[in-house]
N, CA, C and O atoms as CSV, one atom per row, in Angstrom:
chain,resi,resn,atom,element,x,y,z
A,1,MET,N,N,0.815,-1.192,0.000
A,1,MET,CA,C,0.000,0.000,0.000
A,1,MET,C,C,0.863,1.263,0.000
A,1,MET,O,O,0.501,2.274,-0.603
A,2,GLU,N,N,1.996,1.194,0.675
A,2,GLU,CA,C,2.866,2.366,0.746
A,2,GLU,C,C,3.325,2.809,-0.640
A,2,GLU,O,O,3.438,4.005,-0.912
A,3,GLU,N,N,3.585,1.845,-1.504
A,3,GLU,CA,C,4.010,2.173,-2.866
A,3,GLU,C,C,2.890,2.880,-3.629
A,3,GLU,O,O,3.151,3.815,-4.386
A,4,GLN,N,N,1.642,2.439,-3.434
A,4,GLN,CA,C,0.503,3.082,-4.092
A,4,GLN,C,C,0.332,4.518,-3.604
A,4,GLN,O,O,0.057,5.418,-4.398
A,5,VAL,N,N,0.494,4.731,-2.304
A,5,VAL,CA,C,0.384,6.079,-1.736
A,5,VAL,C,C,1.459,6.973,-2.334
A,5,VAL,O,O,1.181,8.107,-2.723
A,6,ASP,N,N,2.677,6.471,-2.409
A,6,ASP,CA,C,3.776,7.246,-2.995
A,6,ASP,C,C,3.483,7.618,-4.445
A,6,ASP,O,O,3.765,8.739,-4.868
A,7,GLN,N,N,2.922,6.689,-5.202
A,7,GLN,CA,C,2.602,6.954,-6.605
A,7,GLN,C,C,1.532,8.042,-6.728
A,7,GLN,O,O,1.626,8.919,-7.587
A,8,ILE,N,N,0.523,7.979,-5.870
A,8,ILE,CA,C,-0.543,8.984,-5.901
A,8,ILE,C,C,0.018,10.358,-5.563
A,8,ILE,O,O,-0.255,11.334,-6.262
A,9,LEU,N,N,0.797,10.434,-4.501
A,9,LEU,CA,C,1.370,11.712,-4.086
A,9,LEU,C,C,2.284,12.284,-5.162
A,9,LEU,O,O,2.237,13.480,-5.451
A,10,ASP,N,N,3.106,11.440,-5.748
A,10,ASP,CA,C,4.006,11.899,-6.814
A,10,ASP,C,C,3.225,12.404,-8.019
A,10,ASP,O,O,3.599,13.407,-8.627
A,11,LYS,N,N,2.140,11.713,-8.367
A,11,LYS,CA,C,1.320,12.128,-9.510
A,11,LYS,C,C,0.665,13.482,-9.258
A,11,LYS,O,O,0.629,14.332,-10.148
A,12,VAL,N,N,0.149,13.683,-8.050
A,12,VAL,CA,C,-0.479,14.962,-7.706
A,12,VAL,C,C,0.530,16.098,-7.824
A,12,VAL,O,O,0.192,17.188,-8.287
A,13,MET,N,N,1.751,15.847,-7.412
A,13,MET,CA,C,2.766,16.904,-7.413
A,13,MET,C,C,3.260,17.253,-8.813
A,13,MET,O,O,3.942,18.264,-8.983
A,14,THR,N,N,2.934,16.438,-9.822
A,14,THR,CA,C,3.345,16.770,-11.191
A,14,THR,C,C,2.468,17.850,-11.815
A,14,THR,O,O,2.834,18.428,-12.838
A,15,THR,N,N,1.314,18.129,-11.209
A,15,THR,CA,C,0.419,19.161,-11.736
A,15,THR,C,C,1.011,20.541,-11.447
A,15,THR,O,O,1.325,20.848,-10.297
A,16,PRO,N,N,1.165,21.369,-12.471
A,16,PRO,CA,C,1.713,22.716,-12.261
A,16,PRO,C,C,0.845,23.524,-11.285
A,16,PRO,O,O,-0.384,23.483,-11.354
A,17,GLY,N,N,1.483,24.237,-10.403
A,17,GLY,CA,C,0.778,25.055,-9.422
A,17,GLY,C,C,0.541,24.371,-8.097
A,17,GLY,O,O,0.232,25.039,-7.110
A,18,ASN,N,N,0.676,23.050,-8.046
A,18,ASN,CA,C,0.502,22.348,-6.778
A,18,ASN,C,C,1.743,22.548,-5.907
A,18,ASN,O,O,2.868,22.311,-6.345
A,19,LEU,N,N,1.521,22.984,-4.681
A,19,LEU,CA,C,2.615,23.231,-3.743
A,19,LEU,C,C,2.861,22.056,-2.811
A,19,LEU,O,O,3.985,21.837,-2.359
A,20,GLY,N,N,1.811,21.305,-2.526
A,20,GLY,CA,C,1.934,20.180,-1.616
A,20,GLY,C,C,0.667,19.362,-1.596
A,20,GLY,O,O,-0.381,19.809,-2.061
A,21,CYS,N,N,0.762,18.158,-1.053
A,21,CYS,CA,C,-0.411,17.301,-0.914
A,21,CYS,C,C,-0.224,16.385,0.281
A,21,CYS,O,O,0.899,16.097,0.697
A,22,LEU,N,N,-1.345,15.933,0.825
A,22,LEU,CA,C,-1.325,15.117,2.025
A,22,LEU,C,C,-2.477,14.128,1.975
A,22,LEU,O,O,-3.568,14.464,1.514
A,23,LEU,N,N,-2.241,12.918,2.446
A,23,LEU,CA,C,-3.280,11.898,2.599
A,23,LEU,C,C,-3.334,11.497,4.061
A,23,LEU,O,O,-2.299,11.295,4.696
A,24,ALA,N,N,-4.563,11.379,4.602
A,24,ALA,CA,C,-4.732,11.024,6.010
A,24,ALA,C,C,-5.804,9.953,6.155
A,24,ALA,O,O,-6.749,9.895,5.368
A,25,ASN,N,N,-5.648,9.106,7.173
A,25,ASN,CA,C,-6.659,8.078,7.419
A,25,ASN,C,C,-7.808,8.660,8.235
A,25,ASN,O,O,-7.782,9.840,8.587
A,26,ASN,N,N,-8.807,7.849,8.536
A,26,ASN,CA,C,-10.005,8.324,9.234
A,26,ASN,C,C,-9.737,8.778,10.667
A,26,ASN,O,O,-10.543,9.505,11.248
A,27,GLN,N,N,-8.610,8.352,11.240
A,27,GLN,CA,C,-8.250,8.778,12.587
A,27,GLN,C,C,-7.441,10.076,12.580
A,27,GLN,O,O,-7.062,10.572,13.641
A,28,GLY,N,N,-7.174,10.626,11.402
A,28,GLY,CA,C,-6.423,11.866,11.302
A,28,GLY,C,C,-4.920,11.692,11.293
A,28,GLY,O,O,-4.179,12.654,11.496
A,29,LEU,N,N,-4.463,10.468,11.059
A,29,LEU,CA,C,-3.029,10.216,10.997
A,29,LEU,C,C,-2.549,10.340,9.560
A,29,LEU,O,O,-3.203,9.860,8.633
A,30,CYS,N,N,-1.418,10.977,9.383
A,30,CYS,CA,C,-0.861,11.201,8.053
A,30,CYS,C,C,-0.397,9.879,7.446
A,30,CYS,O,O,0.383,9.144,8.051
A,31,ILE,N,N,-0.885,9.594,6.250
A,31,ILE,CA,C,-0.454,8.408,5.509
A,31,ILE,C,C,0.741,8.757,4.637
A,31,ILE,O,O,1.636,7.937,4.431
A,32,GLY,N,N,0.744,9.981,4.128
A,32,GLY,CA,C,1.850,10.430,3.288
A,32,GLY,C,C,1.691,11.895,2.930
A,32,GLY,O,O,0.583,12.432,2.928
A,33,ALA,N,N,2.806,12.533,2.630
A,33,ALA,CA,C,2.782,13.948,2.277
A,33,ALA,C,C,3.927,14.252,1.328
A,33,ALA,O,O,4.967,13.593,1.341
A,34,ARG,N,N,3.709,15.269,0.503
A,34,ARG,CA,C,4.732,15.737,-0.433
A,34,ARG,C,C,4.681,17.258,-0.474
A,34,ARG,O,O,3.636,17.863,-0.236
A,35,GLY,N,N,5.803,17.855,-0.773
A,35,GLY,CA,C,5.858,19.290,-0.996
A,35,GLY,C,C,5.774,20.103,0.282
A,35,GLY,O,O,6.169,19.656,1.359
A,36,ASN,N,N,5.249,21.309,0.131
A,36,ASN,CA,C,5.183,22.279,1.217
A,36,ASN,C,C,3.910,22.086,2.027
A,36,ASN,O,O,2.947,22.837,1.877
A,37,VAL,N,N,3.914,21.073,2.883
A,37,VAL,CA,C,2.756,20.742,3.721
A,37,VAL,C,C,3.265,20.115,5.022
A,37,VAL,O,O,4.264,19.395,5.028
A,38,SER,N,N,2.571,20.398,6.110
A,38,SER,CA,C,2.962,19.837,7.396
A,38,SER,C,C,2.164,18.570,7.677
A,38,SER,O,O,0.936,18.570,7.585
A,39,GLU,N,N,2.855,17.503,8.014
A,39,GLU,CA,C,2.176,16.256,8.371
A,39,GLU,C,C,1.320,16.436,9.620
A,39,GLU,O,O,0.373,15.680,9.837
A,40,LYS,N,N,1.644,17.421,10.434
A,40,LYS,CA,C,0.884,17.690,11.658
A,40,LYS,C,C,-0.515,18.220,11.356
A,40,LYS,O,O,-1.373,18.221,12.239
A,41,SER,N,N,-0.761,18.668,10.131
A,41,SER,CA,C,-2.072,19.198,9.771
A,41,SER,C,C,-3.069,18.103,9.405
A,41,SER,O,O,-4.235,18.409,9.159
A,42,ALA,N,N,-2.656,16.851,9.360
A,42,ALA,CA,C,-3.537,15.756,8.944
A,42,ALA,C,C,-4.800,15.680,9.788
A,42,ALA,O,O,-5.889,15.507,9.242
A,43,GLY,N,N,-4.684,15.802,11.089
A,43,GLY,CA,C,-5.845,15.704,11.975
A,43,GLY,C,C,-6.860,16.796,11.727
A,43,GLY,O,O,-8.061,16.527,11.686
A,44,ILE,N,N,-6.400,18.022,11.561
A,44,ILE,CA,C,-7.323,19.138,11.334
A,44,ILE,C,C,-7.963,19.039,9.951
A,44,ILE,O,O,-9.114,19.437,9.770
A,45,ILE,N,N,-7.230,18.516,8.985
A,45,ILE,CA,C,-7.790,18.336,7.638
A,45,ILE,C,C,-8.935,17.331,7.672
A,45,ILE,O,O,-9.976,17.557,7.055
A,46,VAL,N,N,-8.755,16.239,8.379
A,46,VAL,CA,C,-9.824,15.244,8.513
A,46,VAL,C,C,-11.008,15.851,9.276
A,46,VAL,O,O,-12.162,15.627,8.910
A,47,ALA,N,N,-10.727,16.610,10.322
A,47,ALA,CA,C,-11.794,17.229,11.105
A,47,ALA,C,C,-12.601,18.220,10.259
A,47,ALA,O,O,-13.826,18.263,10.369
A,48,ILE,N,N,-11.938,19.010,9.426
A,48,ILE,CA,C,-12.638,19.951,8.547
A,48,ILE,C,C,-13.548,19.195,7.592
A,48,ILE,O,O,-14.694,19.588,7.374
A,49,SER,N,N,-13.040,18.120,7.028
A,49,SER,CA,C,-13.838,17.315,6.106
A,49,SER,C,C,-15.064,16.726,6.805
A,49,SER,O,O,-16.160,16.725,6.243
A,50,GLU,N,N,-14.883,16.234,8.009
A,50,GLU,CA,C,-15.999,15.648,8.760
A,50,GLU,C,C,-17.042,16.698,9.113
A,50,GLU,O,O,-18.241,16.428,9.034
A,51,GLN,N,N,-16.607,17.885,9.499
A,51,GLN,CA,C,-17.547,18.953,9.844
A,51,GLN,C,C,-18.314,19.418,8.603
A,51,GLN,O,O,-19.512,19.689,8.681
A,52,ALA,N,N,-17.634,19.509,7.471
A,52,ALA,CA,C,-18.301,19.910,6.231
A,52,ALA,C,C,-19.371,18.896,5.843
A,52,ALA,O,O,-20.426,19.274,5.334
A,53,ALA,N,N,-19.111,17.623,6.077
A,53,ALA,CA,C,-20.081,16.575,5.744
A,53,ALA,C,C,-21.351,16.711,6.576
A,53,ALA,O,O,-22.419,16.284,6.136
A,54,LYS,N,N,-21.258,17.292,7.758
A,54,LYS,CA,C,-22.429,17.469,8.625
A,54,LYS,C,C,-23.356,18.568,8.112
A,54,LYS,O,O,-24.529,18.606,8.484
A,55,LEU,N,N,-22.850,19.459,7.267
A,55,LEU,CA,C,-23.679,20.530,6.734
A,55,LEU,C,C,-24.789,20.001,5.839
A,55,LEU,O,O,-25.886,20.558,5.806
A,56,ASP,N,N,-24.506,18.929,5.115
A,56,ASP,CA,C,-25.510,18.300,4.254
A,56,ASP,C,C,-25.323,16.789,4.343
A,56,ASP,O,O,-24.546,16.211,3.583
A,57,PRO,N,N,-26.037,16.150,5.272
A,57,PRO,CA,C,-25.873,14.708,5.474
A,57,PRO,C,C,-26.167,13.865,4.226
A,57,PRO,O,O,-25.732,12.716,4.146
A,58,ASN,N,N,-26.902,14.425,3.248
A,58,ASN,CA,C,-27.221,13.682,2.031
A,58,ASN,C,C,-26.085,13.728,1.014
A,58,ASN,O,O,-26.102,12.991,0.028
A,59,CYS,N,N,-25.121,14.571,1.245
A,59,CYS,CA,C,-23.964,14.683,0.349
A,59,CYS,C,C,-22.900,13.697,0.816
A,59,CYS,O,O,-22.451,13.752,1.961
A,60,ASN,N,N,-22.504,12.802,-0.069
A,60,ASN,CA,C,-21.565,11.755,0.327
A,60,ASN,C,C,-20.132,12.244,0.541
A,60,ASN,O,O,-19.456,11.794,1.467
A,61,ALA,N,N,-19.671,13.151,-0.298
A,61,ALA,CA,C,-18.268,13.545,-0.215
A,61,ALA,C,C,-18.098,15.015,-0.596
A,61,ALA,O,O,-17.804,15.329,-1.749
A,62,PRO,N,N,-18.282,15.921,0.377
A,62,PRO,CA,C,-18.115,17.332,0.042
A,62,PRO,C,C,-16.656,17.668,-0.254
A,62,PRO,O,O,-15.733,17.018,0.236
A,63,VAL,N,N,-16.484,18.687,-1.060
A,63,VAL,CA,C,-15.149,19.211,-1.339
A,63,VAL,C,C,-15.063,20.557,-0.638
A,63,VAL,O,O,-15.913,21.426,-0.833
A,64,VAL,N,N,-14.025,20.724,0.184
A,64,VAL,CA,C,-13.831,21.956,0.927
A,64,VAL,C,C,-12.683,22.719,0.283
A,64,VAL,O,O,-11.617,22.160,0.028
A,65,SER,N,N,-12.910,23.994,0.024
A,65,SER,CA,C,-11.886,24.845,-0.578
A,65,SER,C,C,-11.621,26.015,0.353
A,65,SER,O,O,-12.523,26.800,0.646
A,66,LEU,N,N,-10.384,26.133,0.817
A,66,LEU,CA,C,-9.976,27.225,1.694
A,66,LEU,C,C,-8.984,28.094,0.943
A,66,LEU,O,O,-8.011,27.585,0.386
A,67,GLU,N,N,-9.218,29.407,0.920
A,67,GLU,CA,C,-8.325,30.321,0.224
A,67,GLU,C,C,-7.744,31.328,1.206
A,67,GLU,O,O,-8.462,31.904,2.024
A,68,VAL,N,N,-6.441,31.528,1.114
A,68,VAL,CA,C,-5.754,32.535,1.905
A,68,VAL,C,C,-4.733,33.191,0.993
A,68,VAL,O,O,-3.785,32.550,0.541
A,69,GLY,N,N,-4.936,34.478,0.728
A,69,GLY,CA,C,-4.013,35.185,-0.151
A,69,GLY,C,C,-3.997,34.564,-1.532
A,69,GLY,O,O,-5.029,34.469,-2.195
A,70,ASP,N,N,-2.824,34.146,-1.956
A,70,ASP,CA,C,-2.683,33.552,-3.284
A,70,ASP,C,C,-2.587,32.026,-3.241
A,70,ASP,O,O,-2.134,31.402,-4.201
A,71,ARG,N,N,-3.014,31.428,-2.122
A,71,ARG,CA,C,-2.954,29.973,-1.974
A,71,ARG,C,C,-4.322,29.392,-1.666
A,71,ARG,O,O,-5.201,30.060,-1.122
A,72,MET,N,N,-4.473,28.130,-2.030
A,72,MET,CA,C,-5.730,27.421,-1.820
A,72,MET,C,C,-5.430,26.017,-1.300
A,72,MET,O,O,-4.445,25.389,-1.688
A,73,CYS,N,N,-6.299,25.547,-0.416
A,73,CYS,CA,C,-6.228,24.169,0.068
A,73,CYS,C,C,-7.563,23.514,-0.263
A,73,CYS,O,O,-8.617,23.982,0.169
A,74,ILE,N,N,-7.512,22.440,-1.025
A,74,ILE,CA,C,-8.717,21.700,-1.402
A,74,ILE,C,C,-8.705,20.379,-0.654
A,74,ILE,O,O,-7.744,19.614,-0.737
A,75,ILE,N,N,-9.789,20.115,0.083
A,75,ILE,CA,C,-9.893,18.918,0.919
A,75,ILE,C,C,-11.056,18.072,0.415
A,75,ILE,O,O,-12.148,18.581,0.162
A,76,HIS,N,N,-10.804,16.772,0.273
A,76,HIS,CA,C,-11.842,15.852,-0.187
A,76,HIS,C,C,-11.639,14.496,0.474
A,76,HIS,O,O,-10.512,14.022,0.617
A,77,LYS,N,N,-12.744,13.880,0.875
A,77,LYS,CA,C,-12.681,12.555,1.496
A,77,LYS,C,C,-13.384,11.546,0.609
A,77,LYS,O,O,-14.538,11.731,0.221
A,78,ASN,N,N,-12.671,10.479,0.296
A,78,ASN,CA,C,-13.231,9.356,-0.449
A,78,ASN,C,C,-12.530,8.106,0.077
A,78,ASN,O,O,-11.593,7.599,-0.538
A,79,GLY,N,N,-12.998,7.622,1.219
A,79,GLY,CA,C,-12.302,6.532,1.903
A,79,GLY,C,C,-11.236,7.105,2.811
A,79,GLY,O,O,-11.341,7.012,4.033
A,80,ILE,N,N,-10.204,7.701,2.219
A,80,ILE,CA,C,-9.210,8.454,2.974
A,80,ILE,C,C,-9.383,9.923,2.608
A,80,ILE,O,O,-10.050,10.248,1.626
A,81,THR,N,N,-8.795,10.792,3.381
A,81,THR,CA,C,-8.932,12.224,3.155
A,81,THR,C,C,-7.675,12.756,2.501
A,81,THR,O,O,-6.558,12.471,2.934
A,82,GLY,N,N,-7.876,13.534,1.448
A,82,GLY,CA,C,-6.764,14.136,0.749
A,82,GLY,C,C,-6.857,15.643,0.759
A,82,GLY,O,O,-7.949,16.211,0.746
A,83,ALA,N,N,-5.706,16.285,0.783
A,83,ALA,CA,C,-5.642,17.746,0.696
A,83,ALA,C,C,-4.577,18.113,-0.312
A,83,ALA,O,O,-3.486,17.543,-0.324
A,84,VAL,N,N,-4.909,19.078,-1.161
A,84,VAL,CA,C,-3.955,19.585,-2.143
A,84,VAL,C,C,-3.816,21.079,-1.915
A,84,VAL,O,O,-4.803,21.812,-1.870
A,85,TYR,N,N,-2.578,21.514,-1.772
A,85,TYR,CA,C,-2.269,22.932,-1.594
A,85,TYR,C,C,-1.758,23.448,-2.923
A,85,TYR,O,O,-0.882,22.843,-3.539
A,86,LYS,N,N,-2.322,24.597,-3.372
A,86,LYS,CA,C,-1.908,25.099,-4.677
A,86,LYS,C,C,-1.907,26.608,-4.713
A,86,LYS,O,O,-2.545,27.269,-3.894
A,87,ASN,N,N,-1.173,27.149,-5.687
A,87,ASN,CA,C,-1.200,28.575,-5.973
A,87,ASN,C,C,-2.420,28.869,-6.809
A,87,ASN,O,O,-2.822,28.052,-7.637
A,88,ILE,N,N,-3.022,30.046,-6.598
A,88,ILE,CA,C,-4.168,30.438,-7.418
A,88,ILE,C,C,-3.859,31.728,-8.157
A,88,ILE,O,O,-4.700,32.228,-8.904
C-alpha cells in the first residue's frame, strides 16, 4: 500500500501550481505527504472534512476549498482524506 500512496502523491505533485499534498486516514493520521505541507495538519484536515459533511448529510463527499491570499487548500474525502495545496 505504501508504494501506491507514494505513486498517488508523486502524480499529484506533477500538476503545475501544486505546492503540496497530504493523505490522512479516518483517525487523522498522516499516511503520506509531499511538498510544502505539514504532516501535523492531517488531523485538522480530517476534522474539517468531517464537519463539512455534517452541513448536508445527504452529500456523500463534500469538497472543501480554503483560500488565503494567493494559496488554496482543497480537501476531499473518499475513503481516505486528501488535501492539495496550490497557488491560485
